[in-house]
Every structure is written in C-alpha cells, then in structure tokens.
N, C-alpha and C positions, 0 to 999 in steps of 0.2 A: 821541642816538639811535644804535642799532646798525644797521649796513647789512649784511645777510646775503644772499648769493647763492650757491646751490648749495654750501652748507656752508662758504663762505668768510666771514670776519668782518672787518669794517672798522669802526673806532670813529670816530664823527663828533662833534665838539665843538659842542654847541648850548647856548644860554642861554635858559631858559624865562622868559618875561615877557609883558607885554601890549602891547608895542610892537614896531615893526619893527626887526630887527637888521641890521647891515651884513654884507656878504659880499664876498669877493674874486672870486666867480664872478658875472659879470653875467647869466648865464643860469640862475642857481640857482633851483630850484623851491622853492616855499614852501607852508606849510599855515596856514590860519586856521580856528580852531574857535570857534563862538559857541554860546550856550545860552539857552533860554527855557523857563520853567515857566509854563504856562497855568492859568488859573482860580485864581490866588492872590488873596486878598482878596475872594473870592466866597463867599457862604453856600451850602454844599453840603448838600442834604438827603439823608441816607443812612439808610434804615430810619426809625427814630424820632428820629434825632439830627441836629443841625446842626453841621457842621464848617466852620471857616474857616481856611485855611492862610495864614500870614503870611510864612513863610520856608522855602525848600526848597534843600538843598545836599547834595552828595556828593563823595567824594574818589576819584580814580583813581590807583592805584599804577603803572599801566603802560598804554600804548597801543601798538598795532601797526598798521602800514600794510602791506597786501599789494599788491604791484605785479606787472606782467607779468614773465615770464621768471624766476619763482621768487625775486623780490626781496622782502625783508622789511625794513622800517624800524621800529625799536622804540626806545622810550625807554630810556635807560641806567639801570642799577640804582642808581646813585648820585645820580640826579636826584630832588628832592622831588616829592611827588604834585601832581597838578593838582586844584584845587578848583573845582567847578562850583556856583555859588550864584546864587540869584535871590530877590527879595522882592516884597512886594505894592506897593512904591513904584516898581517898574520897569515900563515899558510897551513896551520894545523889546528885541530880542535883545542879550545881553551878550557882548562879545568876551572870551574866556577866554585865548587865546594866538594869536600870529601870529609865526611864526619861519621861518627858512630850513631846508630839509631837508638841505642840505649836498651835494646832487647836482644835476647839470644834465641827465644823460642818461636818467634814469628818467621816462618820460612818461605811462604808463598805470597808473592806480591802481584796483584791483579790489575791495578790502575794507578795512574799518576795524574793529579789535577793541579793546574797552575792558575793563579789569579793575577793578571796584569792590571795594575792600578797605580794612580799617582801616589807618591810617597806620603805616608802620614807620620811615620817615625823616621826622622833624619839622623838619629844618633848613629855615629860611626859610618855614615855615608860620606865617602871622600870625593865622590864625583859631584861637583857643584852644578853640573848641567841639569840635574834633575830637580834642583831647588829653585823655585821661582819667587818673585816678590809677593804676589797675592795668593798663589797656589803652586803646588809642585806638579811634576810631570811624570809620565809613565813610559813614553816611547820617544826616542830621539834618533833622528837620521840626519847625517850630514853628507854633503857632496856638492856636485855641480849639475845644473840643468842648462843646456845650450851655452856652456862656458861661464854661467853665472852661479856663484856660490849660494847654497841654501843651508839653513840650519833649522830643521823641522823639530819642534818640541810640542808634543801632543799630550793631552790629559784624558785621552780615551781609555776605557776600561773594558775588559772582557775576561772570561774564564774559559778554560779548555781542558777537557778530560781526554787522556790517552790510555788506550788499552795496552797493558804490558804483557798480555798473553801468559799470565801465570808463571812468571819467572820464579824459580825455586833456588833459595840459598841453602844448599844442603851441606856444603863442606865447611870445615873450620875456618873462621875468619874470612868468609866470603863477603863480597861486596855486590850490592845492587848497582849496576853501571847503567846510567841513563845518558845517552848521547842525543842532545837536542840540536836541531839544525833548521835553517831556513834558506831557501833559494830566493835571494832578493830580486831576481830578474822580473818577478811578477808583482812586486810590491806597489809600483806606481802605474799599473795597467788597469784602466777602467773596464767595466763590464762590456762596453762597446769597442774595446781595443784602443780607446783614446788615452792620452797621457794624463795622469793625475798630478798636477803641478804641486810639489811639496811646499811651495811658498804660499799657497792659498789654504787658509784654515778650513774653508768649506769642504776641502777634499780629505781632511783628516779622518772623519768617520769611515770612509770607504778604504782609505789606506790602512787603517787599523784593522778593518775587516779582512783585507788581503793578508795582513800579517797573521791574523788568527788562523786563516785557512791554510797558509803556507808552512806554518810551524809544524815540524814533525819530531817524533821521539822514537828512538830505538833502544830497547832495554835488553840486558843480558846479565848473567852472573859470572863473576870472576874473582880471582884472588889478588889482593894488593901486596902480598908477600911473595 
C-alpha cells in the first residue's frame, strides 16, 4: 500500500494473502476483509424467468483507506488484484485478505474505496476465468436461467466509496474488520422489474450498475488475538 499524508508519499511493503503476516511493529494496525454473496443457490423468480446463481465473483484493481488527518492508504500499483469470490456451496463469510497496514499511529479510519476493473496485472492470479484472449474481465456470474446455463463475463468498471463511520483502532494489535456483502436477488432485475438476461452483453452495464448499488460494507474494530 501507499501511505499519503498531505501530499507526502511513503511506500509500505505488504504481501497480499489470506493469512496473517508477521510484523516488526508490535502495535501495527491491520485490516481484514471478508465477503459474502447472499441468495446463491436460490431460485429467484424475476418477471417470467427463474434464475439461480451458482457463483459470483469480481476483481478489484485497487482499494483505498481514508483515515483521519488526511491520511490515505492505498494498494500499490504493482500488486495483483484482489479476487472476491463466493459460490452456492459456501454458507459463511469468506476471508479474502488479512494483512498488516504497516502503520501503528493511524488510529481512526473514515472511508473505504474500491475500484472494480478488468485485470491489468495477472501475476499470481490463479482464477483463469478473469483472463480473456483479447482483454480481461472484472465481473463474473455463473448459474442458470430457465434451466439453461449461463457464464457471464463482463469488462464493466466502477468505483464505490463506503463511509466507515470513523472506526477507531485504539487497542494493541487491533484490526480494522471490513465485512463486504451483496444480496444477489436484485442483480438481474431491471428498473422496470423485467429480467436482465445474463446471456445478453447488452444487459451487462445495467447488471454491473445493480452490483454497484447492492454492494454493502460494515466496518468495526476487533482483536485478531
């Protein structure tokens, strides 16, 4: 991540993974991000169609954390994207990443910003669904519509900012816990209530807009020990 404060730039070396990393700072603040997609594996009746979503996933090219006193923590440009994925065999939130932020004196976090975009850096990306022949993808949804399988792969992009309501990491070794979720029941519903067929690329912009509107974040502070 990059650590910016009043136009000053400090590079922090972080390793993106799904396990706890070690730190030389015993008071280092941490971030943990989990994801859940609701209503997967459920028959959703939309207009005259039945849709059942089996897998839902998207790629983030960048995340920003906005803290008090004009501090911004952001992922480095040379770090591979974060993949948020969930399928109908999962029943609990899935841990996406848990890492050290590289700072101990930044205590209050005000906002979280995500940038959903097609992959530009595919290094260490194990999910080949996001990698296309001519261009890469940002949003992938798989399932059935009226009994017919679909595999939607979109290159739509958007960014979204979430207010964290000034979460304070005051205790030793506390973690900024971000629970991200989406209720997929409304993903394929058009503004007029009609079904947005995921097999039609012409519907992809409106589907991506629904995803943007339906994504939610809940933030809190907690101890990982």
